[in-house]
N, C-alpha and C positions, 0 to 999 in steps of 0.2 A: 167357457171356463178352462185355465190354464191346465198344462199337463199336471205339475207340482201340486196344484189347490186340489185337482180333480184326484189325486193318487191320496193327498191329507184326509180327504173326507170320504171317502169309498174305500180304498185299499184296508182290508183286515179292520175294519170299523162295522160295529154293530148298530148303533143309532147315533144320530146327531138333535141335538134338542136345546136350541131352535135354529135350524139349520141354514134359515136365510138369515138370521140376525149373525152367526158365524162368517156366512159368506162374505157380509156387508162389513164384518169387524177387518176380516182376511184383505179385503180389497183395500182398506181405507188406506195400509202402509204404516200402519201405527202397531209398532211392537206390544204384541199383545202379553198377559200374566196368564201364563198355563199350569193350573195347580194340579199335583196327584200328592195325594197324602200315603201312607207308609205305617202300619203300626208295627213295629218291631217285636212281635210277642214271638218271633222265631229269627234267629239269627243269619239265616240263609237266603239268597235271593233264587230261585228256579225259574226254569224257563216259562212258568205261566205268567210269571210277573215281566219276565222279558218281552212278552207281548206289548203290554203297556209302553214299556221303554223304550221300543222300536220307534211305535208313533210319537214321543215326547222326543227324542232325539231328529224324528221328520219335522215337529215344531221348533226346535233351536236352526235347524239348516235353513228355516226360510224366516229367522231373525227374530222368532219370537224369544221370550225368556221362562223358562221352565221354574217352576216355585215348587220346590218341594218341601212337604211338611211331614217332620218327623212326629207322629206322634207318641210323644214320651208321656201322654195323657190318656189318650183315648187305647192304648196298649195295656194299659194297668186295667181298664174294665174287659177289654176284648170285643171286637166285633162281632155282632150277633147275626150277620147275615148268612142267612142259609143254615143256621144252626138251630138244631131242636133241642138243646138244654143250654144252660148257662156256665158260661166258657170261665175259667179258672182266670182271677185275677191275678196280676204280677206284681212285684216288687220294682222300684224305683232303680235300683243297681242293677237289675238282669236287663229292664228295658236298655238302661244305657249303653249296655256290654252289646245287645243285640244290634242298637239304633247304630254302632260304632262300624260293625261288620257290614252292615247293610250298607251304609255310605260308601266303603270300600269296593264293595262289588258293583254299586247302582253307578259309579263314575269308569265302570268298562264299559260301558256302554253310552251314557248322557256324558257331554263335555262339561266339565266341572267349570270353566271359564263362563258358560252362558246358563250356569243355573245359580238359583238364587235358595239356599238351606235355609228352613224355618223351622224352629223348636215350638212345638204348642205350649208348652211350659213359660214362653216369652211373655204371652200373656193371659193365659189361664193361671200362671203363678200367683198373679195379682188378683187374681177373682175373689170375689166374698161371697157371702149368701146372696145379699142383694142382685148381684149382678147373676148369681145363677136362678133367682126368683124370676128375674126380669128376661132372659133367655127363655125361660122353661115357658113363661106365660105366654109367647108367641105360637105354642102348639097345642093341640089335644090329645087328649086319649084314644079318639075316635081316629084322628090323622095316623096316630102311629099305628092303630090295628088294622090300616089299611094296608100295611106292610104284610108280605106274603107270607115271610116266618112266622110275625108274632099273630099273625090271623089264625094260622095253623096252630100253634103251639097253645094258645087261647081256646080256641074249639075244642082243642084235644084234651084239655085240663092241664097243661104242662106249665110249670111256673115260669114268669115273667119278670125279673129283677126290675125296678123302677129304675137303678143303675144303668140298665140296659136301654131304657129310653133315653137316655142322657147322650148315647152316642150319638145317634144322628144328629143333634145338635150342635153339641161338641165341634163332631166334624163340619157344621154346616158354619159355625162362628168361625172356623179356620178360614172361610172363605171370605168374609166380613173381615178381617185382621189383615189378612193380605190383598184384599182388594180384588180377588181372583175375575179374570173376563171370561175364561175357561175353564172345565173342570172334567180332567178325563177319569176313568175307574174302568172296571169289568161291569158285566149288565146286570151281576149280583149287589153293585152298590146303586142301580138306579135310584131307589129310593132316598138313598142318602144325598146323593147328589140333587135332588129334587128338592127336599128339604134347604139344602145349600141355597138356591134360587129365593126361595121364599123368607126365609132370615133375610138375604140381601138387601130383600124390599123391603121387610119390616124395618130394616135399617139404615133406609135411605139410600141403598147403590143398586147401581142397575145391576139384574140378576146376570149372573153367568150363565154363560152356555155349556151343552154338557156334551159329550163323547165318548161314547164306552166301547170296550173294546169286548170281542167274542172270550168266553173263557174256555183254557186251555184243557183237555181233559187229561187225569194221569197216565200214567204207564198201564193203568190195570182196563185204558181205553174206556169206562164208566163215570167213576166220578171225577170231578174238578180236581187239578193237580194241588198237594198239598204236603208240604213237611210232616205233618201231623199222621198223615194217612200212607206214609213212607211209598207213595207213588209217584215222587218226582224226579226231575233231575236239576239238580242244583249247579248255577252256572260257574262254579269254584270247582268243581269235583275235577280229578284229572283227568285228561284223555282217553283213558281206556275205560275208565269206570262211565265216561260218559256215553260213549260208543257202544258197548255192552247195554248199558240199559236203553239207549235207541233203537236197538236193535230187537229188543223184547217186546216192543209195542205191537198191539194186534194190529193184523191187516188192515182191518174197517178205519183206524185212524190215521193212516199213512197221508192220505190227503190232506186232514186237519193240521199235521205237523208241518207237512210240506208247506202248507198256506200261511199259517200263524208264525213258525219259528224260522225257518230257512231263509237264507239269501238268493233263493235260484230263483233265476226270471221267471214271470208268471208263464208265457210262452213253454218254456222246459215243462215247469208243472203241468199243465195240461197236456204234454205231449206224454209223459209219466203216466198220468194218471190215467188218458186213452189207452195207451200200451197196457195198462194191469187190467182196464175193463176187456179190451181186446184178445187179452190173452200172450202178448207180445213182448211185454215187459212182467220180470217175476217179482213179485212182493220184495221179497228176501233181498233181491239186486237193488230196487229203489229205496227200500230201507237203509242200504248200504251207502247210498246216495246220499240220501237224507242226514244222515249219522256222520258221516265226513264232514258235510258241510257246516254242520252242527259243532263239530269238533273243531273245524277250521276258524270259526267264528271268535272262540272263545280262546282256541290255545296255535292256532297259526296252523300253513299250510304243512309244515313239515310233520306236525303232530298228526293231522289228519291223513296224512298217506300211511303213517304208521298205525296207527291205531288198530 
């Protein structure tokens, strides 16, 4: 396997399903349609999102088309992944405003010229009740309860809204609408991505392959980075704020941030990690290197020097 392909499928990748299929597609020379969806339930992109955006850019650099799904319908429901309670539904105007901010930030990382932006409303806007019933008929409640967070809520007696069951099906239908070859997402999205394969198969399409990226823990070092938990670093934050937040992370997650978010070469990261383990590198100095590198990515060399 050549170096670029090896990096694409292994560097900062949690799982690939089905790997042999994806390798075959990548070697075919055919430009693939690589889908990733974003629910603009909050207006800003943070470093947790950036992990996936970096991988999308890798696909682009190898000649593939990124299909960005703006979940203007599913954002009104709210993704139940990892949730212990039902999320508040958002209004369409709030979703639209958030989506525009998302796109402005998104294209700081991903090449706009090699991306296709699609809004869910362009297909769901014409859905009627018959379409919804046809879609829901392709999945069962028993299958939905295989999802870990639903299973826990059901076992614990916590309410699960019927509308939450619709979320994975709507996300899955996105893959049908754009004829996705590959779908990307965080590991917490695995169930939804697999549903996409099932729905494509049911509707006569070749099932997409799936690539998941690791979840970045937040500044607390414990829970997934999230704006709602205020443990995030936004990619639009000013250089000093970004630097200060990154210097506050626990020593235990320095290596994770180095590997998932920084542009520091792997060989250098290995040396820094070994240095911390051996007592030759002080964690604060390594955090300074990390923080400066991330500031440089989003604000340039001069800002990194003065942060």
